[in-house]
C-alpha positions as CSV (number, residue, x, y, z in Angstrom):
1,M,66.1,117.1,121.6
2,N,66.2,113.7,120.1
3,P,68.2,111.1,122.0
4,A,71.5,110.0,120.4
5,P,71.0,106.8,118.4
6,N,72.1,103.6,120.2
7,R,74.1,100.8,118.7
8,R,71.1,98.8,117.7
9,H,69.6,101.8,115.9
10,V,72.8,102.4,114.0
11,L,73.0,98.7,113.0
12,Q,69.4,98.7,111.8
13,A,69.9,101.9,109.8
14,G,73.0,100.4,108.3
15,A,71.1,97.3,107.3
16,A,68.4,99.4,105.6
17,I,71.0,101.3,103.6
18,V,72.5,98.0,102.4
19,T,69.1,96.7,101.3
20,T,68.3,100.0,99.5
21,L,71.5,100.6,97.8
22,G,73.0,97.1,97.4
23,A,76.5,96.3,96.1
24,P,78.1,99.8,96.0
25,T,77.4,100.1,99.8
26,L,79.0,96.7,100.4
27,L,82.1,97.8,98.5
28,R,82.3,101.0,100.7
29,A,81.9,98.8,103.8
30,Q,84.9,96.7,102.8
31,A,86.9,100.0,102.7
32,G,86.0,100.7,106.3
33,P,88.1,100.1,109.4
34,I,90.4,97.0,109.7
35,R,89.2,95.3,112.8
36,I,91.8,93.2,114.7
37,G,91.1,91.0,117.7
38,H,93.8,91.0,120.4
39,L,93.7,88.6,123.3
40,T,96.3,88.5,126.1
41,P,96.4,87.8,129.8
42,M,95.7,90.9,131.8
43,T,95.1,89.2,135.1
44,G,96.7,86.2,136.9
45,F,100.3,85.1,137.0
46,L,101.0,86.6,133.5
47,G,99.0,89.7,134.0
48,A,101.9,92.1,134.4
49,L,103.3,90.9,131.0
50,G,99.9,91.2,129.4
51,D,99.7,94.8,130.5
52,Y,102.9,95.6,128.7
53,A,101.7,93.7,125.6
54,S,98.5,95.8,125.6
55,L,100.4,99.0,125.8
56,G,102.7,98.1,123.0
57,I,100.0,97.0,120.5
58,K,97.8,100.0,121.4
59,M,100.7,102.4,120.7
60,A,101.3,100.6,117.3
61,A,97.6,101.0,116.3
62,E,97.6,104.7,117.3
63,E,100.7,105.4,115.3
64,I,99.3,103.6,112.2
65,N,96.0,105.5,112.5
66,A,97.8,108.9,113.0
67,A,99.7,108.2,109.7
68,G,96.5,107.5,107.8
69,G,95.8,103.9,108.6
70,L,96.6,100.9,106.3
71,L,95.5,101.4,102.7
72,G,93.7,104.4,104.0
73,R,91.7,102.3,106.5
74,P,92.0,102.9,110.2
75,I,92.8,100.1,112.7
76,D,90.0,99.2,115.0
77,L,91.7,97.2,117.8
78,L,89.6,95.1,120.1
79,S,91.9,94.2,123.0
80,E,90.6,91.9,125.9
81,D,91.8,89.8,128.8
82,S,92.2,86.1,127.6
83,V,91.8,85.0,131.3
84,N,92.4,81.2,130.6
85,P,92.4,78.7,127.7
86,Q,88.7,78.1,127.8
87,V,87.7,81.8,128.0
88,A,90.3,82.7,125.3
89,S,88.8,80.2,122.9
90,S,85.3,81.6,123.5
91,K,86.4,85.2,123.1
92,A,88.3,84.3,119.9
93,Q,85.2,82.7,118.4
94,R,83.0,85.6,119.4
95,M,85.5,88.1,117.9
96,L,85.4,86.3,114.6
97,E,81.7,85.6,114.5
98,R,80.1,88.6,116.1
99,D,82.7,91.3,116.0
100,G,83.9,90.5,112.5
101,V,87.6,90.8,113.1
102,A,89.9,90.2,110.1
103,L,92.5,88.4,112.1
104,L,93.5,87.5,115.6
105,M,96.6,88.5,117.5
106,G,98.2,88.1,120.9
107,E,98.7,85.7,123.8
108,I,101.5,84.9,126.2
109,N,100.0,81.8,127.8
110,S,100.9,78.9,125.6
111,A,97.8,76.8,126.6
112,S,95.5,79.8,125.7
113,A,97.4,80.3,122.4
114,L,96.8,76.7,121.6
115,T,93.0,77.1,122.0
116,I,93.0,80.3,120.0
117,S,95.0,78.6,117.2
118,Q,92.4,75.9,117.1
119,V,89.6,78.5,116.7
120,A,91.6,80.2,113.9
121,A,92.0,76.8,112.1
122,R,88.3,76.0,112.4
123,N,87.3,79.4,111.0
124,Q,90.2,79.5,108.5
125,K,91.3,82.9,109.8
126,L,94.9,84.2,110.5
127,F,96.2,84.1,114.1
128,L,99.5,85.8,115.0
129,N,100.7,84.2,118.2
130,V,102.6,87.1,119.4
131,G,104.1,86.0,122.8
132,A,103.5,82.3,123.6
133,R,106.7,80.3,123.4
134,S,105.9,76.6,123.6
135,D,107.7,74.4,121.1
136,A,104.5,72.3,120.7
137,L,102.6,75.3,119.2
138,R,105.2,75.3,116.3
139,G,105.5,71.5,116.4
140,K,102.9,68.8,116.7
141,D,100.1,71.4,117.3
142,C,100.9,73.7,114.4
143,N,98.4,74.7,111.7
144,R,98.4,76.6,108.5
145,W,96.5,79.6,109.9
146,T,98.9,80.3,112.9
147,F,102.2,82.2,112.8
148,H,104.6,82.6,115.8
149,C,106.4,85.8,116.6
150,D,108.3,85.2,119.8
151,I,111.3,82.8,120.2
152,P,110.4,79.2,121.0
153,V,111.6,77.4,124.2
154,T,114.4,75.6,122.3
155,V,115.9,79.0,121.3
156,M,115.5,80.3,124.8
157,V,117.4,77.3,126.2
158,K,120.2,77.5,123.7
159,A,120.6,81.2,124.0
160,A,121.2,80.9,127.8
161,G,122.9,77.5,127.3
162,H,125.8,79.0,125.3
163,A,126.7,81.2,128.2
164,L,126.4,78.3,130.7
165,L,128.8,76.2,128.6
166,R,131.2,79.1,128.4
167,D,131.2,79.4,132.2
168,N,131.6,75.6,132.7
169,L,128.2,75.3,134.5
170,V,126.9,72.2,132.7
171,R,129.3,69.3,132.2
172,G,129.7,67.1,135.2
173,K,127.2,69.3,137.2
174,R,124.2,68.1,139.2
175,I,121.1,70.0,138.3
176,F,117.9,70.6,140.2
177,S,115.0,72.1,138.3
178,L,111.6,73.8,139.1
179,T,109.0,73.7,136.3
180,A,105.8,75.6,135.7
181,D,103.0,73.0,135.6
182,Y,101.3,73.9,132.3
183,L,102.1,73.5,128.6
184,F,104.9,76.1,128.4
185,G,106.7,74.9,131.5
186,H,106.5,71.2,130.3
187,D,107.9,72.2,126.9
188,L,110.7,74.3,128.5
189,S,111.6,71.4,130.8
190,R,111.9,69.0,127.9
191,A,114.2,71.3,126.0
192,A,116.3,72.1,129.1
193,K,116.7,68.4,130.0
194,K,117.7,67.6,126.4
195,F,120.3,70.4,126.5
196,F,121.8,69.3,129.8
197,A,121.9,65.6,128.7
198,E,123.6,66.5,125.4
199,N,126.3,68.6,127.3
200,G,127.1,66.2,130.2
201,G,124.9,67.6,132.9
202,Q,123.1,65.3,135.4
203,Q,119.4,66.0,136.3
204,I,118.9,65.1,139.9
205,G,115.4,66.6,140.5
206,D,112.6,68.4,138.7
207,E,109.6,69.7,140.7
208,L,106.4,70.8,139.0
209,V,105.0,74.0,140.4
210,A,101.3,75.0,140.0
211,T,100.9,78.5,138.3
212,D,99.1,79.9,141.4
213,V,101.9,79.0,143.9
214,T,103.4,82.0,145.7
215,D,105.1,80.3,148.6
216,F,108.3,78.5,147.4
217,S,109.6,77.5,150.8
218,P,108.8,73.7,150.3
219,Y,110.7,73.7,147.1
220,L,113.6,75.7,148.6
221,L,113.9,73.1,151.4
222,K,114.1,70.4,148.8
223,I,116.9,72.3,146.9
224,R,118.8,72.7,150.2
225,Q,118.6,69.0,150.9
226,A,119.6,68.0,147.4
227,R,122.7,70.3,147.3
228,P,122.9,70.6,143.5
229,D,125.7,72.3,141.6
230,L,123.1,74.3,139.6
231,V,119.4,75.3,140.1
232,A,117.5,75.7,136.8
233,T,114.1,77.3,136.6
234,N,111.5,76.6,134.0
235,L,109.0,78.9,135.6
236,A,106.8,81.6,134.1
237,G,105.4,85.0,134.9
238,N,105.4,86.1,138.5
239,Q,106.4,82.6,139.6
240,V,110.0,83.6,138.6
241,T,109.8,86.9,140.6
242,N,108.5,85.1,143.7
243,F,111.1,82.3,143.4
244,V,114.0,84.7,142.9
245,K,113.1,86.9,145.9
246,Q,112.5,83.9,148.2
247,Y,115.7,82.2,147.0
248,A,117.7,85.3,148.0
249,E,115.9,85.4,151.4
250,F,116.9,81.7,152.0
251,G,120.5,82.5,151.3
252,L,121.1,79.3,149.3
253,P,124.6,79.2,147.8
254,F,123.9,77.3,144.6
255,P,124.1,79.2,141.3
256,V,120.8,79.8,139.5
257,V,120.1,79.7,135.8
258,G,116.7,80.4,134.2
259,F,115.5,79.6,130.7
260,N,112.6,82.1,131.0
261,L,112.6,85.5,132.6
262,N,110.9,88.5,131.0
263,T,112.5,91.8,131.8
264,A,109.3,93.0,133.7
265,D,109.6,90.0,136.0
266,A,113.4,90.7,136.4
267,W,112.6,94.3,137.4
268,A,110.0,93.1,139.9
269,A,112.6,90.7,141.5
270,G,114.8,93.7,142.0
271,E,118.6,94.3,142.2
272,G,120.1,92.2,145.0
273,N,117.7,89.3,144.5
274,L,118.4,88.4,140.9
275,G,121.5,86.6,139.7
276,G,122.4,84.0,137.1
277,I,122.1,83.8,133.3
278,W,118.7,84.2,131.5
279,P,117.5,84.6,127.8
280,T,115.4,87.3,126.3
281,V,114.1,88.1,122.8
282,W,114.7,91.9,123.1
283,H,115.8,94.5,125.6
284,H,115.5,98.2,126.0
285,D,119.3,98.8,125.8
286,L,119.5,97.4,122.3
287,Q,121.5,100.0,120.4
288,T,119.7,100.1,117.0
289,P,118.1,103.4,115.8
290,G,114.7,101.7,115.6
291,S,114.8,100.2,119.1
292,Q,116.0,103.4,120.6
293,A,113.3,105.4,118.8
294,F,110.7,102.9,120.1
295,V,112.0,103.1,123.7
296,A,111.9,106.9,123.6
297,A,108.4,107.0,122.2
298,F,107.1,104.5,124.7
299,M,108.7,106.4,127.6
300,R,107.2,109.6,126.5
301,K,103.7,108.1,126.2
302,Y,103.7,105.8,129.3
303,N,106.5,107.3,131.5
304,K,108.2,103.9,131.9
305,R,110.6,101.6,130.0
306,P,109.1,99.0,127.6
307,E,109.8,95.4,128.3
308,N,110.0,92.6,125.7
309,H,106.2,91.9,125.5
310,A,105.6,95.6,124.8
311,W,108.2,95.5,122.0
312,I,107.0,92.3,120.4
313,S,103.3,93.4,120.5
314,Y,104.3,96.7,118.9
315,V,106.3,95.2,116.1
316,A,103.8,92.5,115.4
317,L,101.2,95.1,114.4
318,K,103.4,98.0,113.3
319,S,105.7,95.8,111.1
320,L,104.5,92.2,110.6
321,V,100.8,93.0,110.0
322,A,101.1,96.5,108.5
323,Q,103.7,95.4,105.9
324,A,101.7,92.2,104.9
325,V,98.4,94.1,104.6
326,T,100.0,96.8,102.5
327,A,101.8,94.4,100.3
328,T,98.7,92.2,99.6
329,R,96.4,95.3,99.3
330,G,93.9,93.9,101.9
331,V,93.2,91.4,104.7
332,D,92.4,88.3,102.7
333,T,93.6,85.4,104.9
334,N,95.0,83.3,102.1
335,Q,97.0,86.2,100.6
336,L,98.4,87.1,103.9
337,I,99.5,83.5,104.6
338,A,101.1,83.3,101.2
339,Y,103.0,86.6,101.8
340,Y,104.3,85.4,105.2
341,E,105.3,82.0,103.7
342,S,107.3,83.8,100.9
343,Q,109.8,84.6,103.7
344,A,109.5,88.3,103.2
345,E,111.8,90.2,105.5
346,F,110.6,92.5,108.3
347,D,112.2,95.3,110.2
348,I,111.7,94.4,113.9
349,L,114.0,97.1,115.3
350,K,117.0,94.8,115.6
351,A,120.3,94.7,113.8
352,R,119.0,91.9,111.4
353,K,115.7,91.6,109.6
354,A,113.3,88.8,110.5
355,Y,111.3,86.4,108.4
356,F,108.8,83.5,108.9
357,R,109.9,80.0,108.0
358,S,107.4,78.7,105.5
359,W,107.2,75.1,106.9
360,D,106.5,75.9,110.6
361,H,105.6,79.6,110.6
362,Q,108.2,80.5,113.2
363,L,109.7,84.0,113.0
364,M,113.5,83.8,112.7
365,Q,115.3,86.4,114.7
366,E,118.1,87.1,117.2
367,A,118.0,86.4,121.0
368,F,120.1,87.7,123.8
369,P,121.5,86.3,127.1
370,Y,121.6,88.5,130.1
371,T,122.8,88.7,133.7
372,V,123.1,91.3,136.4
373,K,125.4,94.2,136.5
374,P,128.0,94.4,139.4
375,R,126.6,96.3,142.4
376,G,126.9,100.1,142.1
377,Q,126.7,100.3,138.3
378,A,122.9,100.6,138.0
379,K,121.7,104.1,137.2
380,D,118.1,103.4,138.5
381,K,116.0,100.5,139.8
382,Q,115.5,99.1,136.3
383,D,119.0,99.5,135.1
384,F,120.7,96.6,136.8
385,L,120.5,94.1,133.9
386,Q,123.5,93.4,131.7
387,F,122.8,92.2,128.2
388,G,125.1,90.1,126.1
389,E,125.7,90.0,122.4
390,A,123.0,88.8,120.0
391,V,122.8,85.0,119.2
392,P,123.1,83.8,116.6
393,A,126.2,86.0,115.9
394,P,126.1,88.4,112.8
395,N,128.0,85.9,110.7
396,Q,125.8,82.9,111.6
397,P,122.4,81.9,110.1
398,L,119.3,83.0,112.1
399,E,118.1,79.4,112.1
400,L,121.2,78.2,114.0
401,L,119.4,77.8,117.4
402,A,115.9,76.9,116.1
403,P,114.5,73.4,116.0
404,T,115.3,71.7,112.7
405,R,112.8,69.9,110.4
406,E,114.1,66.6,111.9
407,E,113.4,67.9,115.4
408,N,110.0,69.5,114.6
409,A,106.9,67.5,114.1
410,C,104.9,70.3,112.3
411,K,102.9,69.2,109.4
412,F,100.4,71.4,107.7
């Protein structure tokens, strides 16, 4: 029996066919699979979130392929661990050069998203930044080839901030902050300080926390000594989970607010440890037919609830990419950019449709504040979060909380 052909033999055979038959074969090749490069952290302090992102985008690709693909072409999804900014850059370049992907998607780490966006710009290929939230990515570091799906830090701060103002937790209050020491944390801290200053709060401390820190006792001792009126966290990933658990163990009496807490990290913190007010871009209790259908399908497939990175990775491919490819009849980069810049509307399973702003490539959509249910109301260990109404409200423009042109340094 002849051995099965290896990849090199297949490629050599393919090259011979092209040489023999010429242009018609090239045209058929262009009708082959649509290859998409997906990079997200699957290890490290953001690894738990990246796992959800991978599950969400994989489910979207499988659903698209089961329905016949896009324009009759199946999705070939290459999903890998981005690891860190340097590795993310190398993998993005390799995906474009060697693997021949039509576009890049993914990320949660803002520093890695920055290096991928630079690769996309050099190669003049589309990058959908699915989950990284730094304002700088949409501001001074923006470029024509990158579009941003998740809410930026300014929106996160304002989404939670409205609830803080309502509860009289800002004006005249002394605020102590902890900040993740990388691009996203620095951006979040700037936005939070601006919000507090504009609304009469007094910042009395802000400690930078390395992303690999797991023991928060030195910071908790500083908080105890400072005796603030409010503790504000600008942390990320499992930093938040570790801080919240240890804060509860210390028994400190000061209220906590956070401007970044993904629902997976909230679940990991656990009922009894978590309190305060936090923002999110989406949640599994959202009562729209699309969201509930997605939650049900995700739970059937993976036997667990989806969190916000699973949702946004799912809709990024299933809605944002699929609709643009179908509308432009292909994966030409310039045509896809023009379609997104036309402010076409997308169903992202929320009450209101979303659109990309043409001048900074930010997806305009609703956000949600949330807190913790009173004890005894949770139906299970992931049911203890209580979500507020969407902001902006239905009668308000989606751009209400987003940075304005005057506040944003983006220039293409």
